[in-house]
N, C-alpha and C positions, 0 to 999 in steps of 0.2 A: 503493500499499500504506499509506504514512504517513497519507494522507488517511482511508482506511478505519479505521485504528487510532485516529485523532483522533476521528472520529465515535463509535466504540464507547466510547472513554473518556468523552467528553462525555455520551452517552446514560446511561452508568452513573453519572456524576456527578449528573446531573439526577435520575435515578431514585432515587439515595440521598438527595437533598435532599427530594424530594417524599414519599417513603415515611414518614419520621418525622413530617412535618407532618400527613399524613392520619391516622396512628396517634394522634397527639396530639388531633386534632380529634375523632376517634371517642371517645377517652377523655374529653375535655371534655364531649362530648355525653351520655355515660352517667354521669359521675361528678361533674360540677361543675355543680350547679344554679345558675342565675342568676335573680335577682329584679330588679325595677324599681319605682320609686316616683316619683309625681308630687310633687315637693317643694313646688310651689306650692299644691297642694291640702292637703298636710300643714300648711304655713305658714298657710293660710287656716282650717284646722280647729283651730289652736292657741287654747286658751281664753284669752279676754281680748286677743287680738291687735288687734282693732279699737280698744279703748281705748288700747292701746299706740301704734298708728299715729296716732291722734288726738293723743295727748300729743306725739309727735314733731312732728306738723304745727303744733301750738300753739307748740312751742319754736322751730320755724323762722320763724313769724310774729313771735315776740318778737324773734328775732335781726334780722329785717328792720326792725322798729320801731327797735331799737337802732342799726342801721346808718343808717337814714333820719334819726334825731335827731342822731346824733354825727358823721356823715361829711359833712353837707351843706356845710360851710364849708371842708373840708380840700381841699388841692391834689390833683390826680389821682393822684399816686404814693402819697400818704398814704391816700387813699381806697381804693386797691387794696390796700395793706398792711392797713388796717383790715378790709376785706372778707375778705381771706385769713385773718386772725386769727379772725374770727367763724366763718368756714367750718370752720377746723380745730377750734375749740371745739365746734361743732355736730356735726361728724362724730365727735368723741370721745364727746359725750354719747349720740349715737345708737348707737354701738358698745357703749357701757356698757349700754344698755337692750336691744339686740338680741342680744348675745352669749349671754345665758342661754337665750333662745328658740332660737337655732341649736344650742346645745349639747344642750338637751333633745330637739330634733328629731333630731339626729344619733344620740343615745343610743337613742332609740325605734326608729329605723330599724335600728340595729345589733342591738338586742334582738330585734326581730321576725326579722331575717335569721338570727340564731343559733337561735331557736325553730324556724324552718322549714328549718334545715339548708342555707342558701344560702351559697355561698362568694364570691358577688359580688353587689352591688346597683348597678344603673345608673339614671341618671336616665330617666324615662319618655320624654323627648323624643328619646333616642338609640336607642330600641328600634324595630325595624322588624317583627320577627317573634319570637315565642316568649317564654320567660321567665315568671316568676310575678309578678303584680301584688300588691305588699304595701302599696299606698297606704292602703287602709281599715284594715288592721291597724296601720300606723304612726300614723294619726290616733287610733285607739282607745288605743294605747300612750301617746301623748304627752298625750292627755287624762287617762289614768289617772296618769301621772307628775306632772301639775300640780295634782292634787287634794290 
């Protein structure tokens, strides 16, 4: 008798857990549209991005020339310290150049999502099925924002 009572209680407990989950899933399906965006395409569509990437590449080359010229006679520990210093400076310069790009891309994605009434936007790489692709709209919005 106790065993039967335990099975009934367990079944009711599991049923109670699963019902709200299915109700929430149905609600999400009907009321919470989800979009997705290919960030790499938006990044590639950013006006002037190739010039910016070329500038970063030139800065890296300059840093390598600096290292080669100034670290050649240093002992290994000082070479490593100098390399680390140059790397930190280079990373800071790259962040300063790329942050405005990232900020404009994020703002464009958010604006498109709001215009389309999307409650969430995921990266396209995570989508298996469904959702609304807003990549082209985000590219257009970021181009508009940079003019």
